[in-house]
C-alpha positions in Angstrom: 6.9 12.4 8.2 9.0 11.4 4.1 5.7 10.2 1.9 8.0 9.2 -0.9 9.7 6.0 1.0 6.2 4.4 1.3 6.2 1.1 -0.1 3.2 -0.1 -1.8 1.5 -4.1 -1.6 -0.9 -5.1 -4.4 -2.2 -8.5 -4.4 -2.8 -10.0 -7.4 -6.3 -10.7 -9.1 -8.0 -14.3 -9.4 -6.0 -16.6 -12.1 -8.0 -18.8 -13.8 -7.1 -21.9 -11.2 -8.9 -19.1 -8.0 -12.2 -19.3 -10.0 -12.1 -23.1 -10.5 -11.4 -22.8 -6.3 -8.4 -24.9 -6.7 -5.2 -24.7 -4.3 -3.0 -22.7 -6.6 0.5 -22.9 -4.8 2.8 -23.5 -7.4 0.4 -23.9 -10.3 1.4 -20.8 -13.0 -1.6 -20.1 -15.0 -2.7 -17.5 -16.6 -5.8 -14.0 -15.3 -8.7 -13.9 -15.5 -10.9 -12.0 -18.5 -12.0 -9.6 -15.3 -9.3 -9.2 -13.6 -7.7 -6.6 -16.3 -10.1 -4.3 -14.5 -9.2 -5.1 -11.0 -5.8 -4.2 -11.5 -6.6 -1.0 -13.1 -8.8 0.5 -10.4 -5.7 0.0 -8.5 -4.0 1.9 -10.7 -6.0 4.0 -10.9 -6.0 4.9 -7.3 -2.5 4.9 -7.3 -2.4 7.7 -9.9 -4.7 9.3 -8.6 -2.8 9.9 -5.5 0.5 11.1 -8.3 2.4 7.4 -7.0 4.4 6.3 -10.2 6.8 3.7 -8.7 10.4 3.7 -9.2 10.7 0.2 -8.2 8.8 -2.1 -8.9 9.0 -6.0 -7.4 7.2 -9.1 -9.3 6.8 -12.8 -7.9 8.3 -15.4 -11.5 4.3 -16.7 -11.7 2.4 -15.5 -14.5 -0.8 -13.7 -12.2 2.2 -11.2 -10.7 4.0 -10.2 -13.8 0.6 -9.6 -15.5 -1.2 -8.1 -12.5 1.8 -5.6 -12.7 2.0 -5.2 -16.1 -1.7 -3.5 -16.1 -0.4 -1.0 -13.1 2.8 -0.4 -14.9 1.0 0.0 -18.3 -2.2 2.6 -17.2 0.8 5.1 -15.1 2.6 5.2 -18.3 5.5 3.9 -16.0 8.7 3.5 -17.4 10.1 1.0 -14.1 11.0 -2.0 -15.2 9.7 -5.6 -12.7 12.2 -6.7 -11.5 11.5 -10.4 -11.0 12.2 -12.3 -7.6 11.5 -15.8 -7.0 11.5 -15.4 -2.6 8.0 -13.7 -3.8 6.5 -16.4 -5.1 3.1 -18.3 -3.6 3.6 -20.7 -1.4 4.0 -24.5 -2.5 0.8 -26.7 -1.2 2.2 -29.7 -1.7 0.4 -32.5 -2.6 -2.9 -30.4 -2.1 -1.5 -28.1 -5.5 -4.0 -28.3 -8.1 -6.6 -29.6 -5.9 -9.7 -29.2 -4.8 -10.8 -27.1 -2.1 -13.7 -28.4 -1.3 -12.3 -31.6 -1.9 -9.9 -30.8 0.3 -12.5 -30.1 2.8 -15.1 -32.5 2.5 -12.1 -36.0 2.0 -10.4 -33.9 5.7 -12.6 -32.3 7.4 -12.9 -28.1 8.3 -9.9 -28.3 10.7 -7.3 -29.9 8.8 -8.1 -28.0 5.8 -8.4 -24.4 8.0 -5.1 -26.2 9.4 -3.6 -26.9 6.0 -4.9 -23.0 4.6 -3.9 -21.3 7.3 -2.3 -22.4 9.9 1.4 -20.4 10.5 3.0 -23.9 11.3 1.2 -27.0 10.1 2.4 -27.3 6.2 0.6 -29.4 3.2 1.9 -32.6 2.9 4.5 -33.3 0.7 4.0 -34.0 -2.7 5.7 -36.8 -4.4 9.0 -36.9 -5.7 8.5 -37.2 -9.6 6.1 -34.2 -9.1 8.1 -31.4 -7.6 10.6 -33.2 -10.6 8.2 -32.4 -12.4 8.7 -28.6 -11.8 11.9 -28.2 -11.4 11.4 -29.1 -15.1 9.7 -26.3 -16.4 9.6 -22.3 -16.0 9.5 -20.5 -14.7 12.2 -23.3 -12.4 13.8 -25.2 -14.0 16.4 -22.1 -13.9 16.1 -21.5 -9.7 18.7 -23.7 -8.1 17.9 -26.8 -7.2 16.5 -26.0 -3.1 14.8 -23.1 -4.1 11.3 -25.4 -4.6 11.0 -27.8 -1.8 8.1 -30.9 -1.0 6.1 -28.8 0.2 6.3 -24.8 3.0 3.9 -24.2 6.1 3.6 -20.2 6.6 6.9 -20.4 8.4 8.8 -21.3 5.9 7.7 -18.7 3.3 8.4 -16.4 6.2 11.3 -17.1 6.3 12.8 -16.6 2.4 10.7 -13.6 2.7 13.2 -12.5 5.0 16.4 -12.7 3.1 14.5 -10.4 0.3 13.7 -7.9 3.0 16.9 -7.2 3.5 18.6 -7.7 0.4 15.9 -5.9 -2.3 13.1 -4.4 -0.7 14.5 -2.6 2.3 17.3 -1.2 0.1 15.3 0.0 -3.3 13.3 2.2 -0.3 16.0 4.3 0.5 18.1 4.8 -3.0 14.5 4.1 -5.4 10.8 4.9 -3.2 8.5 4.2 -3.2 8.4 0.4 -4.4 5.2 -1.9 -5.1 5.7 -4.9 -4.8 3.3 -6.8 -6.5 2.7 -10.8 -5.0 0.4 -13.5 -3.3 -2.1 -13.4 -0.9 0.2 -16.0 1.4 3.9 -13.7 0.3 2.3 -10.9 1.5 0.5 -11.8 4.2 4.4 -13.5 5.2 5.9 -9.9 4.2 3.3 -8.4 6.2 4.8 -10.2 9.3 8.5 -9.3 8.7 7.3 -5.3 8.2 4.6 -5.2 11.9 6.0 -7.8 13.9 3.0 -10.2 14.5 2.6 -12.4 16.1 1.8 -16.3 14.6 -1.7 -15.7 15.6 -1.5 -12.5 14.1 -0.8 -13.5 10.6 -3.3 -16.9 10.6 -6.1 -14.3 11.1 -4.1 -11.7 7.6 -6.6 -11.6 5.1 -5.1 -9.3 2.4 -7.6 -9.0 -0.7 -7.0 -8.5 -4.4 -6.8 -5.5 -6.0 -6.7 -3.2 -3.4 -3.1 -1.6 -3.2 -2.2 -1.5 1.0 0.2 1.7 1.2 2.9 1.3 4.7 4.3 4.5 5.2 8.0 4.6 6.1 10.7 7.2 7.6 14.8 6.7 7.7 16.5 6.7 11.4 19.9 5.9 10.9 19.8 4.8 6.9 17.8 2.2 8.0 13.1 2.0 6.4 11.5 2.9 10.3 7.3 1.6 9.9 5.1 4.9 10.6 1.5 4.0 9.3 -0.4 1.2 7.3 -3.8 1.5 5.7 -5.6 1.1 2.4 -5.2 4.0 -0.3 -9.2 3.2 -0.7 -9.9 2.0 3.4 -14.1 1.8 2.7 -13.4 -0.9 -0.9 -10.1 -2.4 1.4 -12.9 -3.9 3.9 -16.3 -4.9 1.7 -13.3 -6.7 -0.2 -11.4 -8.8 2.6 -15.1 -9.5 4.9 -15.7 -11.1 1.4 -12.3 -13.1 1.2 -13.3 -14.1 5.3 -16.6 -15.0 4.0 -14.9 -17.1 1.1 -12.7 -18.7 4.2 -9.6 -16.5 3.9 -5.9 -16.7 2.6 
């Protein structure tokens, strides 16, 4: 086993929109105050394992960048944070900014869960006006016009994650290990699906808790990263956090 060829996934902490129970998606809210302690806890787990990521990736949204900075500062890590829009959270379409409780009440729990957890079902699309408003503001203004679509299913997120894996992630695992990716609930679920070869049903049931570094161990075979193991740095805490997440509806 070659321990250095490892990947660490970390889900960002609670944003103000998360705290309000909203479909956040493309919204770019700041993190809540309690997240600093959660991010530092993740950083301490990495430090205890003597892990110093040589490559750090985050989405272009503030909540992942802030989480990555907290971890980086605690580790006194000199690596530059590389942002990639393909790691962005899923676009919840017309549900963006709406209360999850209100949506479940209005459309029923079955439809609510389909929009939130299913692999193929996308929420209703944004209006042309709402989509245009997102395209005019940072951090989306500088992105290609096709980078934002009116809505996304989890399948759509997997499709945009795939090029990131081949173009950025796997080359970094070969040349600059270990690698840390700070992402969102859905972008990390999509990434896990690609890495582990999960089925749609398996990824629908997958929950990745905040603040718990998930480690993927790879070896190089013919110069290509090959997965050999998966675990959390603190398995007991991860189980507890995942159970809480599932009680809240998952994602």
